[in-house]
C-alpha positions in Angstrom: 15.2 65.6 -46.7 17.0 65.1 -43.0 19.5 62.5 -42.4 18.5 62.0 -39.1 15.1 59.6 -39.1 13.9 58.6 -34.9 11.9 55.0 -35.2 10.4 54.5 -31.2 7.9 52.2 -30.2 5.2 53.2 -28.0 3.2 50.0 -26.5 3.7 47.8 -29.2 3.4 51.0 -32.6 6.4 52.1 -34.2 6.2 56.0 -34.8 8.6 56.8 -37.6 9.7 60.6 -36.8 11.8 63.0 -39.1 10.5 66.4 -39.8 11.0 69.2 -38.1 7.3 69.3 -36.7 7.0 66.1 -35.6 10.5 66.6 -34.2 9.3 69.3 -32.3 6.0 67.7 -31.1 7.5 65.1 -29.6 9.7 67.4 -27.2 6.6 68.4 -25.6 5.4 65.3 -25.5 8.3 64.4 -23.2 8.3 67.5 -21.1 4.6 67.4 -20.3 4.4 63.6 -19.7 5.2 63.5 -16.3 2.5 65.5 -15.6 -1.1 64.8 -14.4 -2.4 67.3 -16.6 -5.3 66.2 -18.9 -4.1 66.5 -22.4 -6.8 66.9 -25.6 -4.4 66.1 -28.9 -6.0 67.4 -32.0 -5.6 66.6 -35.8 -6.8 65.1 -39.5 -8.1 61.7 -39.1 -5.0 59.1 -39.8 -2.6 62.0 -38.7 -1.1 60.1 -35.8 -3.3 61.0 -32.6 -2.9 58.1 -31.2 0.8 57.5 -31.4 1.6 61.1 -29.8 -1.0 59.6 -26.9 0.7 56.3 -26.1 4.6 58.4 -26.4 2.8 60.3 -23.5 1.7 57.2 -21.6 5.2 55.7 -22.6 7.0 58.5 -21.5 5.4 59.2 -17.8 5.4 57.8 -15.0 2.5 55.9 -14.9 4.6 53.7 -17.7 4.1 50.6 -16.0 0.7 50.8 -14.7 -2.4 50.0 -17.3 -3.3 51.7 -20.9 -6.6 51.4 -21.9 -7.8 52.7 -25.5 -11.4 53.5 -26.6 -12.9 54.7 -29.9 -15.9 56.9 -28.0 -17.9 57.0 -31.9 -17.3 53.2 -32.4 -19.2 52.6 -28.4 -23.2 51.7 -29.6 -25.2 54.8 -27.6 -26.8 52.8 -26.0 -23.7 51.1 -24.2 -21.6 54.1 -23.8 -22.4 54.5 -20.1 -22.2 50.7 -19.2 -19.0 50.1 -21.1 -16.7 53.7 -20.0 -17.9 53.5 -16.2 -19.6 50.0 -15.4 -22.8 48.5 -14.1 -23.9 46.7 -11.0 -25.7 42.8 -10.9 -29.2 43.9 -12.4 -29.0 47.6 -13.4 -30.5 46.5 -16.2 -32.1 43.5 -18.6 -29.2 40.6 -18.7 -26.7 42.5 -16.1 -26.1 39.1 -14.8 -23.2 39.8 -12.7 -21.1 43.8 -11.7 -18.5 44.9 -14.5 -15.6 46.8 -14.1 -16.1 50.2 -16.7 -13.0 51.2 -19.0 -12.0 54.2 -16.5 -11.7 51.3 -13.3 -9.7 49.3 -15.7 -7.3 52.2 -16.1 -7.2 52.7 -12.4 -3.7 54.5 -11.7 -2.7 54.4 -15.9 -4.3 56.3 -18.9 -7.0 56.4 -20.7 -7.0 57.7 -24.1 -10.9 58.6 -25.9 -10.4 58.9 -29.0 -12.9 61.2 -31.2 -14.0 62.5 -27.8 -16.4 64.6 -29.7 -19.2 61.8 -30.5 -19.7 61.3 -26.7 -23.3 61.4 -25.3 -24.4 64.5 -22.9 -25.1 62.2 -19.9 -21.4 60.7 -20.8 -19.9 64.4 -20.7 -21.5 64.7 -17.5 -19.8 61.7 -15.6 -16.7 62.6 -17.2 -16.5 65.7 -16.3 -16.8 64.7 -12.7 -14.6 62.4 -13.1 -12.0 65.1 -14.3 -12.8 67.0 -11.2 -11.6 64.1 -8.5 -15.0 63.1 -7.9 -16.3 59.5 -7.2 -19.3 58.5 -9.4 -21.9 55.5 -9.3 -21.8 52.6 -11.5 -24.7 52.1 -13.5 -27.2 50.8 -10.8 -24.5 51.1 -7.9 -24.9 53.0 -4.8 -21.3 52.6 -4.1 -19.2 55.0 -5.1 -15.6 54.3 -7.2 -12.8 56.9 -6.2 -10.0 56.1 -9.5 -6.2 58.2 -10.4 -6.0 57.9 -14.2 -4.4 60.1 -16.1 -7.0 61.1 -19.6 -5.7 62.0 -23.1 -8.4 63.0 -24.9 -8.2 63.1 -29.3 -10.8 64.7 -32.1 -10.7 65.6 -35.7 -13.8 68.2 -35.1 -13.6 71.5 -34.3 -14.5 71.0 -30.4 -14.8 74.4 -30.1 -17.4 74.9 -32.5 -19.1 72.2 -31.0 -19.9 73.8 -28.1 -21.0 76.8 -29.7 -23.5 74.9 -31.1 -24.4 73.3 -28.0 -23.2 69.5 -29.1 -20.0 69.5 -26.1 -20.4 71.1 -23.1 -17.6 74.1 -22.7 -16.8 73.5 -19.6 -15.8 69.8 -20.4 -14.1 71.6 -23.0 -11.8 74.1 -21.0 -11.5 70.6 -18.4 -10.0 68.2 -21.2 -8.1 71.0 -22.6 -5.2 71.9 -19.9 -2.5 71.2 -22.5 -3.4 70.7 -26.0 -1.3 69.7 -28.8 -2.4 69.3 -32.7 -0.5 67.0 -34.5 0.2 68.2 -38.4 -1.4 66.7 -41.2 1.1 64.7 -43.4 0.7 67.4 -46.2 2.5 70.0 -43.9 5.8 67.4 -42.6 6.8 66.0 -46.0 9.9 64.7 -44.5 8.5 62.5 -42.6 6.6 60.8 -46.0 9.3 58.8 -47.2 10.4 57.7 -43.9 7.1 56.5 -42.9 6.6 54.9 -46.4 9.9 53.0 -46.2 9.2 52.1 -42.8 6.1 50.2 -43.6 7.1 48.4 -46.7 9.6 47.1 -44.4 6.9 45.3 -42.6 5.4 44.4 -45.7 9.0 42.6 -47.3 12.4 44.6 -46.3 13.8 43.4 -49.6 11.3 46.5 -51.8 13.1 49.8 -52.2 11.5 52.6 -53.8 12.5 54.1 -57.0 12.8 57.5 -57.8 9.7 58.0 -59.5 8.0 56.4 -56.7 9.7 58.6 -54.4 8.5 62.0 -56.5 5.2 60.8 -56.7 4.7 60.1 -52.7 6.3 63.9 -52.5 3.9 65.7 -54.6 0.9 63.4 -53.3 -1.7 65.9 -50.9 -2.6 62.7 -48.6 -5.8 64.0 -47.8 -6.2 60.5 -45.4 -3.0 60.8 -44.0 -0.5 58.8 -42.6 -3.8 55.8 -42.5 -3.8 56.6 -46.3 0.0 56.3 -46.4 0.2 53.1 -44.7 -2.6 51.4 -46.6 -1.1 52.7 -50.1 2.7 51.4 -49.8 0.9 47.7 -47.9 -1.0 47.3 -50.7 1.6 47.8 -53.1 4.0 45.3 -51.3 1.5 42.8 -51.4 1.3 43.4 -55.4 4.9 43.3 -55.4 6.0 41.5 -58.6 9.6 42.3 -58.1 12.1 43.8 -55.6 11.0 47.8 -56.6 8.3 50.1 -56.2 7.4 52.5 -59.1 5.3 55.7 -59.1 2.4 53.1 -61.2 2.9 50.8 -58.3 1.0 53.2 -56.2 -2.3 53.7 -57.7 -1.9 57.7 -56.9 -3.7 59.2 -60.1 -7.3 60.1 -60.2 -9.9 58.3 -62.1 -9.7 61.9 -64.7 -5.7 61.0 -64.9 -5.0 64.1 -63.0 -2.6 64.1 -60.0 -4.5 65.0 -57.1 -1.8 66.6 -56.1 -2.1 69.2 -58.9 -4.9 71.9 -59.7 -8.0 71.6 -57.5 -6.1 69.2 -55.5 -3.3 71.7 -54.7 -3.6 71.8 -50.8 -3.2 75.1 -50.2 -7.3 74.8 -51.5 -10.1 74.9 -48.7 -9.5 71.6 -46.8 -13.5 71.5 -46.0 -13.9 71.6 -50.0 -11.0 69.3 -50.5 -12.4 66.9 -47.3 -16.1 67.2 -49.3 -14.5 65.9 -52.7 -12.8 63.3 -50.8 -15.9 61.8 -49.3 -17.4 62.3 -52.7 -15.1 60.4 -54.4 -14.9 57.8 -52.0 -18.3 56.9 -51.8 -18.4 56.6 -55.6 -15.8 54.5 -55.6 -17.4 52.3 -53.1 -20.6 52.5 -54.6 -22.6 54.2 -52.0 -21.8 51.6 -49.2 -21.1 53.9 -46.2 -19.2 51.4 -43.8 -16.3 50.6 -46.6 -16.0 54.0 -47.7 -15.7 55.0 -43.5 -12.7 52.7 -43.6 -11.1 53.7 -46.4 -11.2 56.7 -45.2 -10.2 56.1 -41.8 -13.1 56.9 -39.8 -15.8 55.3 -37.8 -19.5 55.4 -40.1 -20.7 57.2 -37.2 -18.4 60.7 -38.3 -19.2 60.1 -42.2 -23.2 60.2 -41.3 -21.9 63.5 -39.7 -19.8 64.8 -42.2 -22.7 63.9 -44.7 -25.0 65.9 -43.0 -23.1 68.9 -42.5 -22.3 69.1 -46.5 -25.5 67.8 -47.0 -25.2 65.0 -49.6 -26.7 62.4 -47.3 -29.1 61.9 -49.8 -26.5 61.2 -53.0 -25.4 58.2 -51.1 -28.2 56.1 -49.7 -27.6 52.8 -52.5 -25.7 51.0 -49.7 -25.3 51.5 -46.4 
């Protein structure tokens, strides 16, 4: 394991970087930060895409201006346009006063659009207009809004596939991906696992340390939930610790069948879609089919979980409780 561990803070969020892939990625971030190019960050859920987005703003000339982040999947469908682009008084029932949209709030700064693939067609069209430098109207407005904003988007979807299925605009896809940055999953950057685990432990209790068998177990695990899963696991172990050490048995890494997830069918070289499907099914079993709880454990939105269930044609299997 490399001895050099770098820990930075971007907009109040710590970033622990040790592995060569992540060091190379952060060098790329520094090179493009001071441009106004639109950046599309791709990677699995929980891999650290938001850290990369925050680093882009941190290293940019806009760093002292406003940072706005929004999860597109978390916006109710009927509120997407009004939340992003604002509205005027009387635009709809209940609009008693004008309201700036999130894009206006980010003027001269940066806006981070997580789960960009969840935007509906109308919002996609308006976003394309903004990216092309064109003014737009608030909902119900007559005065055009002109913005200077750096757009950073992220997705765990295959947007090229979404374009092919006519679910995402091709022109918007190309406009968003002036620069593409892919965040590798945690299983492909094993040198980050232990520094990250130790960082998350220190947050809970700086007296705790990992035993040798705990380190070995952490390195063997395939991390389907990536850094988010590692953080949740180590935080839980620290909260339940009764001594000064965290052992392998404290991490809860074994499956219900008593097999280590990194063995046999859990090998990370297996087909990723099959691995994702199995992970989703197991979490749904553990939560008694409760979609919202399962989505929280998996680190994705309920809407994203529903989309994945539909794609795998397993939605009816888990209809017990939503």
